[in-house]
N, C-alpha and C positions, 0 to 999 in steps of 0.2 A: 302361382296364382294366389296362394295363401298370404304371402308377404305383400303382394300388390294390394289385396283387400285391406290388410292391416295398415299399410302406408296411406291408402286413400282415406280410411276412417280417421286416422290421426290428423290428416290434412283438413278434413271437413268439420271435425268436431270443434265447437267453439272453445276458446281459451278458458271460459268460465267453468267448464266441466273439470278442469284440472287445477286451475289456479284460483287465487282469491277472487271474490266477486267484484266486478266493476260496475258502474252505473250502466244499465242497459234496459231496454224496453222490449216487451214481447206482446204482440197484439194479434188477434185472429178474429175474423168475421167474414160473412159472405161477401159483402161489398165494403172494402176498407179504404178510407181516406186518411192517410197519415199526414195531418196538418200541424202537428206539434213537433218542434225540433227535439232531437235526442242528444244529450250530453255525452253519451257513450255509444255502444253498439245498439243497433235496432234490428229486431226480428219481426217479420210479418208473414201472415198466411191468410189466404182468402181466395174466393173465385175471381174477384177483381181487386187489385191492389194499386193504389195511386199514392206516390210519395210527393208531397208538396212542401215539406219543411226540411231544412238542412239536417244532416246527420254528421255528428262530430267524429264518430267511429266507423265501424263496418256496418253495412246494410245487407241483410240476408232475407230473401223473400221467396215464398212458394205460392203459386196461384195459377188460375186459368189465364189471366192477362196481368202484366205488371208494367206500370209506367212510372218512371222516376223523373220528376220535374223539379228536383231540388238537388244541390250539390252534395256529394258524399266525400267526406274527408278521408275515409279509410278505403276498404275494399268493397266491391259489389259481388254478391253471390246470389244469382237469380235463376229460378227454375220455374218455367211456365210455358204455356202454349204460345203466347205472344209476349214479346219483351221489347219495350221501347225505352231507351236511355236518352233523355233529352236534357241532361245537365252534366257538368264536368264530374269526373271521378278522379280523385287524387291518387288513389292506389290502384290495385289490380281490378280488372273487370272479368268475372267468370260467369258464364251463362250456359244453360242447357234449355232448349226449347224448340218450338216450331219455327216461328219467325222472330229473328233477333235483329234489332236495329240500334246502333250506337251513333248518335248525332253530334255529340260534344267530345272534347278532348279527354283522353284517358292517360293519366300520369304514369301508370305502371304497365303490367303485362295485360294482354288480351287473350283469353282462352274461351272458345265458344264451340258448342256442338248443336247443330240444328238443321232444319230443312233449308232455311235461307239465312245468311248472315251478311249484313250490310254495315260497314263502318265508313262514315263520311267525314271523319276528322282524324287528327293526328294521334297516334299511339306512342306514348313515351317509352315503352319497353318493348319486349319481344311479343310475337303474335303466333298463336297456334289455333287454327280453325279447321273444323271438319263439317262440311255441309253440302247439300246438293248444289246450291247457288251461292257463290262467295263473291263479294265485292269489297275491296280495300281501296277506298277512294281518297284517303287523307295521308297516306304514307305512315312510316313507323321509324323509330330510332333504333330498334333492335332487330334481331334476326326474325324472319317471317317464314312460317311453314303453313301451307294451305293445301287441303284436300277437298276436292269438289268435282262436280260435273262441268259446270261453266264457271270460270274464274276471271274476274276483271280487276285490273290494277290501275291506280292513278295516284299522283302525288310524289312525294320525296321519300325514298327508302334509303336509310343510311347503312344498313347491313345487308347480308346475303338474303336472297329470296328463293325459297324452294317450293315448287308447285307440283302437285300430282292431280291432273285433270282427266276425268273420264270423257269429257267433251272437248272444250276449246278454251284456250287462254288468250285474253285480249289485254293489251296495254293501251291506255288512253294517250292522246297526244301530250307531249311535254312531260311524260313520266320520267323520273330520274331514279335510277338504282345505282348507288355508289359501290355496292358489293357485286356479287356474282348472281346471275339468274340461272337456276337449274330447274328445268321443268320436264315433266313426262306427260305426254298426251298422244292421242292417235294422229293428230295433224299438227304441223308447225303453228306457232302462235302468231297472232296478228300484232306486229310491232311497227308502228308508224315511224317515219324518218325522224320526227322530232323527239322521239323517246331516246333516252341515254342509259346505257348499261355499262358502267365503268369497269366492272370486274369480268366482263365477258359473259357469253351465253353457252350453256350446255343443254342440248336437247336430246331426249331419249324417246324414240318412237315406241308407243305402247298400243297394242291392239285391245279391242273390247273384251276378248276372251282371256281370262287370267290363266297363268300357268298352274301346274299342280302345286308347286311350293306357295304361290300366291293364294290359291284357293285354301290351302291349309292355314295360312296366316290369317286370311279373312275369317275362316271358321273359328280359329282360336280367339281373334279379336272380338267376334260377335258374341261368343260365349262369355268372354271377360266383361264386355259391356253389359250383357244381360245380368250377370251376377252383381256387378257394381250398381246398376240401376235398382235391382231388387233390394240390395242391402241399404242403399241410400233411401229408398222409399220406406223401408221398415224403420230406419232411424228417425225420419221425419214424422211418421205416423205415431211412433212411440212417444216422441217428444210432445206432440200435440195432445195425445191422450193424457199424459202425465200433467201437462200444463193446464188443460181445460177441465179435467176431472180429478183433482188431487185427492179429494176425500175417498173416491172409489179406489184409487191406487193405494192410499194409506190403509184402507180396509183390507185389501188383499194382502198387503205386507204384514199387517198386524196378525192375520191368521197364521202366518208362518213364524212369527216371533213369539207370540203369546201362547200359542197352542202347544200341547204336549206332543211327544213323538208319535203317540198312538193316534192322536187327532190329525196330525199332518199326514200320516200314512193312510188313514181312512179318507181324507179329503182327496189325496192323489188317487186312491183306488176308485172313488166315486167318479173323478174326472176320466180315468182310464175306461171305466165301464161305460160312461156316456159316450166317449169317443168311439168305442168299438160297437156298442149296441145300437146307437141311433141310426147309422146307415142301414143296418139290417131291418130296423123298424120301418123306415120310410120305403124300403124295397117291398116289404110285405104289404104296406098300405097301398103302394102303387099298383099292386096286382088287381085290385078292385077299382071299378070306375068311380065309385063314390069316394074312395080314399085318395085319389090322385091329387085333388086340391089340397087336402090336409098334408099329403106327403111333400108337396112343393113348399108349403109354408114351413113345414118342419125342416126341410132341406135348407131354406134360406136362414132360418134361425140357427141351425146347426153350423152353417158356414160362417155366419157372423160371430157366433160365440167362440168358434175355433180360432178365428182371426184375432179376436180380443184376447183369448188365452195366450196366443203367441206373443202379442204385444206386452201383456202384463207379466209374462215370464221374464222378458227383458227389463221391464220396469222394476220387478222384484229384485233382480240382480243389482240394478242401479241404486235402489233404495238401501240394499244391504251394504253396498260400498259407501254410501253416504253416512250410514250409521256407524260403520266401522272406522272410517278415516276422518270424517267430519263431525261425528257426534250429533248429527241432525236427524230427527225423526220425520220431519215434514218432507213430502215428495215434491220435487220441482221438475220443470220440463227437461232440464239438461240431465237429470238422473235417468229419465227414460231413454234419451239419446245414448248416453254412455252405457247403460245396461244392455240395450239392444245391440250395440256394437260388440260388447263382450260376449253376448249370446251368439252372435254371428261368428266370432272367432272360435268359440267352444265347438260350434257345429262342424268346423273344419277338422277337428281332431278325429282320426279314424276310430271307428267302433265305439269308444267311450263317449265321444262328443255327442253323436246323435242320440245315444241312450240317455245321457244327462239332460239334453235339451227336451226330449220327449217326456222325461219325468217332471221337469219344471212346467211344461205345457199341461200335463195331466193334472198337476196340483192347481195351476191357475184356472183350468177349466172347472175343476171341482169347487174351488173357492168362489168363482163367479156364479155357479149354479146355486150355491148356498146363499150368497148375497142377494141374488135375484129372488130367491124364495122368501128370504126375510123381508125384502122390499115389498113383494106382493102380499105377504101375510105377516105384517109387522107384529112383533111382540113388545117393542118399546116405541115410544114416541119419537126417538131420535134416529130410528132406523133409516128413514128416507133421506137424512142429511148426507149420507155417504155419496150420493150422486150429484152433489152441488159443490 
């Protein structure tokens, strides 16, 4: 599992985190309309993201709903509750979401995980889809692997097609599969006489109740998906915090670089004391009826600060790597992504890893408390600038 997480992180991290910087754009807003073309890679985040201008490189987006209405010359990486691709994609199309719809041709591979996945045009590469409802209606040039409850196929498939269906597999009339159709489902598939399968059909009857080995495999896959999604969410959040609030990230980093060893130790000790003592405090407050409201407010503030401390612990590592290998003191969004990935890898090391991660979180927690105190009770006129 450790190597799987590392390999996934290397796959998802943008090339700019390791190589020389190329022209790219990074935008984030509640409702985002990307109407300006990008000469390089484009990154977007928001509750609603709509792309209406061409992208010469890759397009990566995170949001509640994402609509791409302009061609992408590179790859698509989309994560949202609702995803609609209404324009051609020259490279690969990768998506994680609830409802995923691809209406225009995809030049490369298609990889999608969601509640429903519908592709209505041709895929130039291979296909791997896992969803409750899957519909491949435009065919594909490469091998096709589908996992779903109900699976529908239509179009021209040049390679082998493998389907694992918990419910039913249906082939539309005039569907052509040049390779072999291998499928597993409780009932035989619906294959009309006009459909053609040149490589033959292999059917494996499967009941709804999984075997012991299948249950273990499903449990292992579920744990793996949970860990991957958690790490991926942490990478995205760290990148957003570093990109949207660079001054605050630089302020936390400067406390680690400019302070003496004694000051760093005291900051970490303050963070450790706050992490341990605060839960005891709001438990004591919750004993009395009057203190319940204050305890709830304190609990929310504590949870938020603890989450920020975890994110800024990763940002601190990313900034340290940028200073060491790039000679750059400013904090950028990809420093947060890289640092959080390194922090996730450190956490996998037995015994020493969790202790080191907790120490970094304690320092970040203490540094944030000191910064918030300075912001609330400023000693200098420039103190408030750290949050912008």
